[in-house]
VEXBA-31798 format. One record per residue (C-alpha): residue in three letters; z, y, x; residue number from 1. Coordinates in nm, 2 decimals. Example, Ala and Ser with C-alpha at 12.3 -4.5 7.8 and 13.67 -1.06 7.14 Angstrom:
2
> ALA, 0.78, -0.45, 1.23, 1
> SER, 0.71, -0.11, 1.37, 2
This chain:
472
> MET, 0.63, 2.26, -3.82, 1
> SER, 0.36, 2.14, -4.05, 2
> VAL, 0.02, 2.31, -4.03, 3
> ARG, -0.06, 2.55, -4.31, 4
> VAL, -0.38, 2.74, -4.33, 5
> ARG, -0.55, 2.94, -4.60, 6
> TYR, -0.89, 3.06, -4.72, 7
> ALA, -0.84, 3.39, -4.90, 8
> PRO, -1.16, 3.50, -5.08, 9
> SER, -1.20, 3.82, -5.29, 10
> PRO, -1.35, 3.75, -5.64, 11
> THR, -1.62, 4.00, -5.58, 12
> GLY, -1.92, 3.76, -5.59, 13
> ASP, -2.04, 3.41, -5.53, 14
> LEU, -1.95, 3.19, -5.24, 15
> HIS, -2.14, 3.31, -4.93, 16
> ILE, -2.24, 3.08, -4.65, 17
> GLY, -2.01, 3.27, -4.41, 18
> ASN, -1.71, 3.24, -4.63, 19
> ALA, -1.79, 2.88, -4.70, 20
> ARG, -1.78, 2.82, -4.32, 21
> THR, -1.44, 2.99, -4.30, 22
> ALA, -1.31, 2.77, -4.58, 23
> LEU, -1.46, 2.46, -4.43, 24
> TYR, -1.31, 2.51, -4.08, 25
> ASN, -0.97, 2.58, -4.23, 26
> TYR, -1.00, 2.27, -4.44, 27
> LEU, -1.11, 2.05, -4.15, 28
> PHE, -0.82, 2.19, -3.94, 29
> ALA, -0.57, 2.12, -4.21, 30
> LYS, -0.69, 1.77, -4.27, 31
> LYS, -0.71, 1.70, -3.89, 32
> TYR, -0.34, 1.77, -3.85, 33
> ASN, -0.23, 1.63, -4.19, 34
> GLY, -0.14, 1.99, -4.30, 35
> SER, -0.20, 2.20, -4.61, 36
> PHE, -0.51, 2.39, -4.71, 37
> ILE, -0.43, 2.68, -4.94, 38
> VAL, -0.68, 2.89, -5.14, 39
> ARG, -0.53, 3.24, -5.21, 40
> ILE, -0.72, 3.49, -5.42, 41
> GLU, -0.72, 3.84, -5.28, 42
> ASP, -0.81, 4.04, -5.59, 43
> THR, -0.67, 4.38, -5.51, 44
> ASP, -1.02, 4.54, -5.49, 45
> ILE, -1.02, 4.59, -5.86, 46
> VAL, -1.34, 4.80, -5.86, 47
> ARG, -1.55, 4.53, -5.70, 48
> ASN, -1.40, 4.23, -5.87, 49
> VAL, -1.64, 4.05, -6.10, 50
> GLU, -1.57, 3.85, -6.40, 51
> GLY, -1.57, 3.48, -6.32, 52
> GLY, -1.56, 3.55, -5.95, 53
> THR, -1.25, 3.33, -5.89, 54
> GLU, -1.39, 3.04, -6.09, 55
> SER, -1.72, 3.06, -5.91, 56
> GLN, -1.55, 3.05, -5.57, 57
> LEU, -1.34, 2.74, -5.66, 58
> LYS, -1.63, 2.57, -5.83, 59
> PHE, -1.86, 2.58, -5.53, 60
> LEU, -1.59, 2.50, -5.28, 61
> GLN, -1.54, 2.18, -5.48, 62
> TRP, -1.91, 2.12, -5.50, 63
> LEU, -1.92, 2.13, -5.12, 64
> GLY, -1.64, 1.88, -5.10, 65
> ILE, -1.37, 2.12, -5.00, 66
> ASP, -1.06, 2.06, -5.21, 67
> TRP, -0.73, 2.24, -5.17, 68
> ASP, -0.36, 2.14, -5.16, 69
> GLU, -0.24, 2.47, -5.32, 70
> SER, -0.40, 2.74, -5.53, 71
> ILE, -0.39, 2.89, -5.87, 72
> ASP, -0.41, 2.55, -6.03, 73
> LYS, -0.17, 2.37, -5.78, 74
> ASP, 0.15, 2.58, -5.73, 75
> LYS, 0.37, 2.41, -5.47, 76
> GLY, 0.63, 2.68, -5.48, 77
> PHE, 0.46, 2.95, -5.28, 78
> GLY, 0.28, 3.12, -5.58, 79
> PRO, 0.16, 3.32, -5.74, 80
> TYR, -0.17, 3.27, -5.55, 81
> THR, -0.34, 3.58, -5.68, 82
> GLN, -0.24, 3.91, -5.52, 83
> LEU, -0.24, 4.12, -5.84, 84
> GLU, 0.04, 3.89, -5.97, 85
> ARG, 0.24, 3.97, -5.65, 86
> LEU, 0.26, 4.35, -5.67, 87
> ASP, 0.64, 4.36, -5.71, 88
> ILE, 0.67, 4.16, -5.39, 89
> TYR, 0.45, 4.41, -5.19, 90
> GLN, 0.64, 4.70, -5.34, 91
> LYS, 0.98, 4.55, -5.23, 92
> TYR, 0.87, 4.51, -4.87, 93
> ALA, 0.70, 4.85, -4.87, 94
> ASN, 1.02, 5.02, -4.98, 95
> GLN, 1.20, 4.84, -4.70, 96
> LEU, 0.96, 4.99, -4.45, 97
> VAL, 1.02, 5.34, -4.59, 98
> THR, 1.40, 5.29, -4.57, 99
> LYS, 1.37, 5.18, -4.21, 100
> GLY, 1.16, 5.49, -4.13, 101
> LEU, 0.86, 5.27, -4.05, 102
> ALA, 0.65, 5.40, -4.34, 103
> TYR, 0.63, 5.74, -4.52, 104
> LYS, 0.48, 5.90, -4.82, 105
> CYS, 0.14, 6.07, -4.78, 106
> TYR, 0.05, 6.33, -5.05, 107
> CYS, -0.29, 6.42, -4.92, 108
> THR, -0.58, 6.40, -5.17, 109
> THR, -0.90, 6.23, -5.10, 110
> GLU, -1.07, 6.57, -5.06, 111
> GLU, -0.81, 6.68, -4.80, 112
> LEU, -0.85, 6.36, -4.60, 113
> ALA, -1.23, 6.40, -4.60, 114
> MET, -1.20, 6.76, -4.48, 115
> GLU, -0.96, 6.65, -4.20, 116
> LYS, -1.19, 6.38, -4.09, 117
> GLU, -1.49, 6.61, -4.09, 118
> GLN, -1.30, 6.86, -3.87, 119
> LEU, -1.21, 6.59, -3.62, 120
> ILE, -1.58, 6.49, -3.60, 121
> LYS, -1.68, 6.86, -3.55, 122
> ASP, -1.42, 6.89, -3.27, 123
> GLY, -1.57, 6.59, -3.10, 124
> ASN, -1.27, 6.36, -3.14, 125
> ASP, -1.35, 5.99, -3.09, 126
> LYS, -1.03, 5.88, -3.27, 127
> LEU, -1.05, 5.98, -3.63, 128
> HIS, -0.68, 5.93, -3.69, 129
> TYR, -0.47, 6.08, -3.97, 130
> SER, -0.28, 6.39, -3.85, 131
> GLN, 0.06, 6.28, -3.98, 132
> LYS, 0.10, 6.61, -4.16, 133
> CYS, 0.30, 6.44, -4.44, 134
> LEU, 0.54, 6.28, -4.20, 135
> GLY, 0.89, 6.41, -4.27, 136
> LEU, 0.80, 6.60, -4.58, 137
> PRO, 1.06, 6.60, -4.86, 138
> ASN, 0.98, 6.40, -5.17, 139
> GLN, 0.74, 6.57, -5.41, 140
> ASP, 0.64, 6.51, -5.77, 141
> LYS, 0.29, 6.42, -5.67, 142
> PRO, 0.08, 6.10, -5.64, 143
> PHE, 0.12, 5.95, -5.29, 144
> THR, 0.02, 5.66, -5.07, 145
> LEU, 0.24, 5.49, -4.83, 146
> ARG, 0.14, 5.50, -4.46, 147
> TYR, 0.26, 5.28, -4.18, 148
> ARG, 0.40, 5.48, -3.89, 149
> VAL, 0.22, 5.34, -3.59, 150
> PRO, 0.44, 5.32, -3.28, 151
> LYS, 0.33, 5.51, -2.98, 152
> TYR, 0.22, 5.35, -2.65, 153
> GLN, 0.25, 5.00, -2.77, 154
> GLU, 0.02, 4.70, -2.70, 155
> TYR, -0.05, 4.42, -2.94, 156
> THR, -0.16, 4.11, -2.75, 157
> PHE, -0.23, 3.77, -2.90, 158
> ASN, -0.38, 3.45, -2.77, 159
> ASP, -0.68, 3.39, -2.99, 160
> ILE, -0.79, 3.02, -3.04, 161
> VAL, -1.15, 3.12, -2.98, 162
> LYS, -1.14, 3.43, -2.76, 163
> GLY, -0.83, 3.38, -2.55, 164
> ASP, -0.60, 3.68, -2.48, 165
> VAL, -0.69, 3.99, -2.69, 166
> THR, -0.51, 4.32, -2.66, 167
> PHE, -0.51, 4.63, -2.88, 168
> ARG, -0.34, 4.96, -2.81, 169
> SER, -0.15, 5.15, -3.07, 170
> GLU, -0.30, 5.48, -2.97, 171
> ASP, -0.63, 5.35, -3.09, 172
> ILE, -0.50, 5.30, -3.44, 173
> GLY, -0.39, 5.59, -3.67, 174
> ASP, -0.12, 5.58, -3.93, 175
> TRP, -0.27, 5.35, -4.19, 176
> VAL, -0.22, 5.32, -4.57, 177
> ILE, -0.02, 5.02, -4.68, 178
> MET, 0.01, 5.10, -5.05, 179
> LYS, -0.24, 5.30, -5.25, 180
> ASN, -0.13, 5.56, -5.51, 181
> ASN, -0.19, 5.31, -5.79, 182
> GLY, 0.07, 5.07, -5.65, 183
> ILE, -0.18, 4.83, -5.51, 184
> PRO, -0.14, 4.72, -5.15, 185
> THR, -0.42, 4.75, -4.89, 186
> TYR, -0.57, 4.44, -4.74, 187
> ASN, -0.38, 4.43, -4.41, 188
> PHE, -0.04, 4.49, -4.57, 189
> ALA, -0.07, 4.23, -4.85, 190
> CYS, -0.23, 3.98, -4.62, 191
> ALA, 0.05, 3.99, -4.37, 192
> ILE, 0.32, 3.97, -4.64, 193
> ASP, 0.14, 3.67, -4.81, 194
> ASP, 0.08, 3.48, -4.48, 195
> HIS, 0.45, 3.51, -4.39, 196
> LEU, 0.58, 3.41, -4.74, 197
> MET, 0.33, 3.13, -4.77, 198
> GLU, 0.44, 3.00, -4.42, 199
> ILE, 0.08, 3.02, -4.29, 200
> THR, 0.08, 2.88, -3.93, 201
> HIS, -0.28, 2.94, -3.83, 202
> VAL, -0.53, 3.20, -3.94, 203
> LEU, -0.89, 3.10, -3.88, 204
> ARG, -1.14, 3.37, -3.99, 205
> GLY, -1.46, 3.55, -3.90, 206
> ASP, -1.49, 3.78, -3.60, 207
> ASP, -1.53, 4.08, -3.83, 208
> HIS, -1.15, 4.05, -3.90, 209
> ILE, -1.03, 4.08, -3.55, 210
> THR, -0.96, 4.46, -3.57, 211
> ASN, -0.74, 4.38, -3.87, 212
> THR, -0.51, 4.17, -3.65, 213
> PRO, -0.31, 4.45, -3.48, 214
> LYS, -0.22, 4.61, -3.81, 215
> GLN, -0.10, 4.28, -3.94, 216
> MET, 0.10, 4.22, -3.62, 217
> MET, 0.27, 4.56, -3.68, 218
> ILE, 0.40, 4.43, -4.02, 219
> TYR, 0.52, 4.11, -3.86, 220
> ASN, 0.69, 4.30, -3.58, 221
> ALA, 0.85, 4.54, -3.84, 222
> PHE, 1.02, 4.26, -4.02, 223
> LYS, 1.08, 4.05, -3.70, 224
> TRP, 0.87, 3.77, -3.84, 225
> GLU, 0.68, 3.52, -3.62, 226
> ALA, 0.31, 3.58, -3.64, 227
> PRO, 0.07, 3.29, -3.71, 228
> LYS, -0.17, 3.17, -3.45, 229
> PHE, -0.50, 3.36, -3.48, 230
> GLY, -0.86, 3.23, -3.43, 231
> HIS, -1.16, 3.45, -3.48, 232
> MET, -1.49, 3.27, -3.52, 233
> THR, -1.81, 3.43, -3.40, 234
> LEU, -2.05, 3.57, -3.65, 235
> ILE, -2.34, 3.38, -3.80, 236
> VAL, -2.68, 3.53, -3.69, 237
> ASN, -3.03, 3.48, -3.81, 238
> GLU, -3.32, 3.34, -3.60, 239
> ASN, -3.37, 3.68, -3.44, 240
> MET, -3.00, 3.68, -3.33, 241
> LYS, -2.92, 3.96, -3.58, 242
> LYS, -2.60, 3.96, -3.78, 243
> LEU, -2.65, 3.77, -4.11, 244
> SER, -2.70, 4.04, -4.37, 245
> LYS, -2.70, 3.99, -4.75, 246
> ARG, -3.02, 4.18, -4.75, 247
> ASP, -3.19, 3.93, -4.52, 248
> PHE, -3.38, 3.73, -4.78, 249
> SER, -3.54, 3.50, -4.52, 250
> ILE, -3.22, 3.29, -4.53, 251
> ILE, -3.06, 3.14, -4.84, 252
> GLN, -2.71, 3.27, -4.82, 253
> TYR, -2.52, 3.16, -5.13, 254
> ILE, -2.39, 2.81, -5.20, 255
> GLU, -2.49, 2.83, -5.57, 256
> GLN, -2.85, 2.88, -5.46, 257
> TYR, -2.84, 2.57, -5.25, 258
> GLN, -2.71, 2.37, -5.54, 259
> SER, -2.98, 2.51, -5.77, 260
> LEU, -3.25, 2.42, -5.52, 261
> GLY, -3.14, 2.06, -5.50, 262
> TYR, -2.96, 2.05, -5.16, 263
> LEU, -2.70, 1.78, -5.12, 264
> PRO, -2.34, 1.89, -5.09, 265
> ASP, -2.26, 1.64, -4.81, 266
> ALA, -2.56, 1.76, -4.61, 267
> LEU, -2.46, 2.12, -4.65, 268
> PHE, -2.10, 2.04, -4.56, 269
> ASN, -2.24, 1.87, -4.24, 270
> PHE, -2.47, 2.16, -4.16, 271
> ILE, -2.21, 2.43, -4.21, 272
> SER, -1.97, 2.25, -3.99, 273
> LEU, -2.21, 2.29, -3.70, 274
> LEU, -2.24, 2.67, -3.74, 275
> GLY, -2.01, 2.77, -3.46, 276
> TRP, -1.85, 2.43, -3.37, 277
> SER, -1.99, 2.14, -3.18, 278
> PRO, -1.86, 1.78, -3.18, 279
> LYS, -1.84, 1.57, -2.87, 280
> GLY, -2.16, 1.36, -2.82, 281
> GLU, -2.51, 1.41, -2.94, 282
> GLU, -2.49, 1.28, -3.30, 283
> GLU, -2.51, 1.56, -3.56, 284
> ILE, -2.53, 1.36, -3.88, 285
> LEU, -2.16, 1.32, -3.95, 286
> SER, -1.98, 1.22, -4.26, 287
> HIS, -1.69, 1.41, -4.43, 288
> ASP, -1.43, 1.18, -4.27, 289
> GLN, -1.60, 1.18, -3.93, 290
> LEU, -1.59, 1.56, -3.92, 291
> ILE, -1.22, 1.56, -4.01, 292
> GLU, -1.15, 1.31, -3.73, 293
> MET, -1.37, 1.48, -3.47, 294
> PHE, -1.28, 1.85, -3.55, 295
> ASP, -1.13, 2.02, -3.25, 296
> GLU, -1.05, 2.39, -3.28, 297
> ASN, -1.09, 2.42, -2.90, 298
> ARG, -1.46, 2.35, -2.94, 299
> LEU, -1.53, 2.65, -3.16, 300
> SER, -1.81, 2.84, -3.00, 301
> LYS, -1.76, 3.17, -2.82, 302
> SER, -2.13, 3.26, -2.89, 303
> PRO, -2.28, 3.37, -3.22, 304
> ALA, -2.38, 3.08, -3.44, 305
> ARG, -2.75, 3.08, -3.51, 306
> PHE, -2.86, 2.98, -3.86, 307
> ASP, -3.13, 2.72, -3.78, 308
> LYS, -3.33, 2.66, -4.10, 309
> GLU, -3.52, 2.37, -3.94, 310
> LYS, -3.19, 2.20, -3.85, 311
> LEU, -3.07, 2.24, -4.21, 312
> ALA, -3.40, 2.09, -4.34, 313
> TYR, -3.37, 1.80, -4.10, 314
> ILE, -3.01, 1.73, -4.19, 315
> ASN, -3.07, 1.75, -4.56, 316
> ASN, -3.38, 1.53, -4.53, 317
> ARG, -3.17, 1.27, -4.35, 318
> TYR, -2.93, 1.26, -4.64, 319
> VAL, -3.21, 1.25, -4.90, 320
> LYS, -3.35, 0.94, -4.72, 321
> GLU, -3.02, 0.77, -4.78, 322
> LEU, -3.04, 0.82, -5.15, 323
> SER, -3.18, 0.55, -5.38, 324
> LEU, -3.51, 0.62, -5.55, 325
> GLU, -3.32, 0.67, -5.88, 326
> GLU, -3.09, 0.92, -5.72, 327
> THR, -3.38, 1.11, -5.57, 328
> ILE, -3.55, 1.12, -5.91, 329
> GLU, -3.24, 1.27, -6.05, 330
> LEU, -3.24, 1.53, -5.78, 331
> CYS, -3.60, 1.63, -5.85, 332
> MET, -3.62, 1.60, -6.22, 333
> PRO, -3.47, 1.94, -6.32, 334
> HIS, -3.74, 2.11, -6.11, 335
> LEU, -4.02, 1.89, -6.25, 336
> VAL, -3.90, 1.96, -6.60, 337
> GLU, -3.87, 2.33, -6.55, 338
> GLU, -4.22, 2.36, -6.41, 339
> GLY, -4.36, 2.15, -6.69, 340
> ILE, -4.49, 1.88, -6.45, 341
> ALA, -4.29, 1.60, -6.61, 342
> GLU, -4.42, 1.69, -6.95, 343
> ASP, -4.64, 1.41, -7.10, 344
> GLN, -4.59, 1.19, -6.79, 345
> ASP, -4.43, 0.85, -6.83, 346
> GLU, -4.15, 0.71, -6.62, 347
> ASP, -4.38, 0.51, -6.39, 348
> TRP, -4.57, 0.83, -6.30, 349
> ILE, -4.25, 1.02, -6.22, 350
> LYS, -4.13, 0.73, -6.02, 351
> SER, -4.45, 0.71, -5.82, 352
> LEU, -4.45, 1.09, -5.76, 353
> VAL, -4.10, 1.09, -5.62, 354
> SER, -4.15, 0.77, -5.43, 355
> VAL, -4.46, 0.90, -5.25, 356
> PHE, -4.27, 1.21, -5.13, 357
> LYS, -3.92, 1.09, -5.09, 358
> ASP, -3.92, 1.07, -4.71, 359
> ARG, -4.06, 1.42, -4.68, 360
> LEU, -3.82, 1.59, -4.91, 361
> SER, -3.57, 1.83, -4.76, 362
> TYR, -3.43, 1.94, -5.10, 363
> GLY, -3.50, 1.87, -5.46, 364
> ALA, -3.71, 2.17, -5.55, 365
> GLU, -3.94, 2.10, -5.26, 366
> ILE, -4.10, 1.83, -5.48, 367
> LEU, -4.29, 2.12, -5.64, 368
> ASP, -4.44, 2.24, -5.31, 369
> LEU, -4.54, 1.88, -5.23, 370
> TYR, -4.69, 1.83, -5.57, 371
> GLU, -4.89, 2.15, -5.54, 372
> GLU, -5.01, 2.05, -5.19, 373
> PHE, -5.11, 1.71, -5.31, 374
> PHE, -5.30, 1.79, -5.63, 375
> ASN, -5.45, 2.12, -5.53, 376
> GLN, -5.56, 2.07, -5.17, 377
> GLU, -5.94, 2.07, -5.13, 378
> PHE, -6.09, 1.72, -5.08, 379
> VAL, -6.26, 1.76, -4.75, 380
> LEU, -6.32, 1.49, -4.49, 381
> ASP, -6.29, 1.57, -4.12, 382
> GLN, -6.54, 1.44, -3.87, 383
> GLU, -6.32, 1.14, -3.77, 384
> GLY, -6.30, 1.03, -4.13, 385
> ILE, -6.68, 1.07, -4.18, 386
> ASP, -6.75, 0.86, -3.88, 387
> PHE, -6.52, 0.59, -4.00, 388
> LEU, -6.69, 0.57, -4.34, 389
> ASN, -7.02, 0.53, -4.16, 390
> GLU, -6.90, 0.21, -4.01, 391
> GLU, -7.09, -0.11, -4.10, 392
> GLY, -6.96, -0.28, -4.42, 393
> VAL, -6.76, 0.02, -4.54, 394
> ASN, -7.00, 0.11, -4.83, 395
> GLU, -6.97, -0.24, -4.97, 396
> THR, -6.59, -0.22, -4.96, 397
> LEU, -6.59, 0.12, -5.14, 398
> THR, -6.83, -0.01, -5.40, 399
> ALA, -6.63, -0.33, -5.47, 400
> PHE, -6.31, -0.13, -5.51, 401
> ARG, -6.47, 0.13, -5.74, 402
> ASP, -6.61, -0.15, -5.97, 403
> LEU, -6.27, -0.32, -5.99, 404
> LEU, -6.10, 0.01, -6.08, 405
> ASN, -6.35, 0.08, -6.36, 406
> ASP, -6.21, -0.21, -6.55, 407
> VAL, -5.84, -0.10, -6.51, 408
> GLU, -5.69, 0.01, -6.84, 409
> GLU, -5.35, 0.11, -6.73, 410
> PHE, -5.40, 0.30, -6.40, 411
> LYS, -5.06, 0.23, -6.24, 412
> ALA, -4.96, 0.14, -5.89, 413
> GLN, -4.87, -0.22, -5.98, 414
> ASN, -5.21, -0.27, -6.13, 415
> ILE, -5.40, -0.11, -5.85, 416
> LYS, -5.23, -0.29, -5.56, 417
> PRO, -5.38, -0.64, -5.61, 418
> LEU, -5.73, -0.49, -5.65, 419
> ILE, -5.73, -0.37, -5.28, 420
> LYS, -5.71, -0.73, -5.16, 421
> GLU, -5.96, -0.84, -5.43, 422
> ALA, -6.21, -0.57, -5.30, 423
> GLY, -6.16, -0.70, -4.95, 424
> LYS, -6.25, -1.05, -5.06, 425
> ILE, -6.56, -0.93, -5.24, 426
> ALA, -6.68, -0.72, -4.95, 427
> GLY, -6.56, -0.95, -4.67, 428
> SER, -6.34, -0.68, -4.52, 429
> LYS, -5.97, -0.70, -4.42, 430
> GLY, -5.70, -0.53, -4.22, 431
> LYS, -5.79, -0.18, -4.09, 432
> MET, -6.15, -0.21, -4.22, 433
> LEU, -6.02, -0.27, -4.57, 434
> PHE, -5.73, -0.02, -4.60, 435
> MET, -5.86, 0.27, -4.39, 436
> PRO, -6.18, 0.33, -4.57, 437
> LEU, -6.01, 0.32, -4.91, 438
> ARG, -5.75, 0.57, -4.80, 439
> ILE, -6.00, 0.81, -4.64, 440
> ALA, -6.24, 0.79, -4.94, 441
> THR, -5.97, 0.87, -5.19, 442
> THR, -5.73, 1.10, -5.01, 443
> ALA, -5.94, 1.25, -4.72, 444
> SER, -5.66, 1.13, -4.49, 445
> MET, -5.63, 0.85, -4.24, 446
> HIS, -5.25, 0.83, -4.30, 447
> GLY, -5.01, 0.87, -4.58, 448
> PRO, -4.77, 0.72, -4.83, 449
> ASP, -4.82, 0.40, -5.02, 450
> LEU, -5.18, 0.40, -5.13, 451
> PRO, -5.15, 0.24, -5.48, 452
> GLN, -4.89, 0.50, -5.57, 453
> VAL, -5.10, 0.78, -5.44, 454
> LEU, -5.40, 0.66, -5.64, 455
> ALA, -5.19, 0.62, -5.96, 456
> LEU, -5.08, 0.99, -5.92, 457
> LEU, -5.44, 1.11, -5.86, 458
> GLY, -5.55, 0.94, -6.18, 459
> LYS, -5.85, 0.71, -6.25, 460
> GLU, -6.10, 0.98, -6.31, 461
> VAL, -6.03, 1.17, -5.98, 462
> VAL, -6.03, 0.85, -5.77, 463
> ILE, -6.35, 0.71, -5.91, 464
> GLU, -6.52, 1.05, -5.88, 465
> ARG, -6.42, 1.06, -5.51, 466
> LEU, -6.54, 0.71, -5.45, 467
> ASN, -6.88, 0.78, -5.62, 468
> SER, -6.93, 1.09, -5.41, 469
> LEU, -6.91, 0.88, -5.09, 470
> ILE, -7.08, 0.56, -5.19, 471
> LYS, -7.44, 0.56, -5.06, 472
């Protein structure tokens, strides 16, 4: 039987890093086994659905490089792919359960249920289960929900891809609602029906869904259907090993934010793939095709996946380094324009700016921090720099270079570069004793990017002012 897996988001917001990981692992699993990756929209939470939520989910999946074989735009005969278009299907199966005596109408109001739960808490019950007081009642002309009648003294065991054998007992689960009084199914009922009808073979999802599994197994058992193979991935935690919370602002959590900041989709695809899965070998910079080839569901981690911001920066930096200068400029330009930095600057200046910082960039917007650090840091020499400038012959080198720069009309890197050698000829200096004094005297640093480009960025006035301050 061909592998069929699904990613089933609710259109209640933008694509979160945790959901993106679920989608990515399902995608890798499907492609690894030449199967099908389905995107199903679970939109039954009509109160929380947001306008454009579905489009946003699909847009950023595609941006990441995760495409699907079936969804709302690719019906392969298993649609509709949105649950609100499948209400008649759920109602049909719910009616069958009622006919079989496996589900019943519950006429309790929200207020009555709240009072019942409150009494259970007062009585010290650790199981806050519904009392079944509507079980067996004759039909009434009142709004009702449908509840699944949980069998007594039954175990639900499944072999989880990640966790191994997992068992739940029916006595730990009260009679649960399968259809709300507005005719909309609950998550666990609709999910089980859809997974069966869409012939889903494997369900890979987050650990927070594991308690849903026995309820879904009840539906499979009720209709004598074969359940899919389940795999529950451990949660993503922050650097303090706390569950990733949407209120944790120390970590960027939405894919749209990464796109806006100028992260590269291939790099993010690579990084997310390592959040709870490890390839064989030491190499962690892996292409899209390599990840498909290497993906092994048996190597999904049993321990929480720590979101390592430094690893993300390292991986994205590696990908930025592989870009051409023109591609890097394209990555940085929106941020330079937005901050007004690119205003009144010519193409050569922009090219020099990006070229100087290219190897340090972890994402496009970081050009702003590097720009700020470069232009606004205080010009202060350390003792090692001072000692170097006191070496014999250095003053002559600085003077020669300053005098040559004074005559430069277009202060650009290509015009500055030949003047370094020319200054060396005039002052009789070369090698380290030529380049090091010029760098220290103009940047206060003994190391750094290409010097002519750095000087072009600083500008003629600043460079000559610094040289004048150090020439004796």
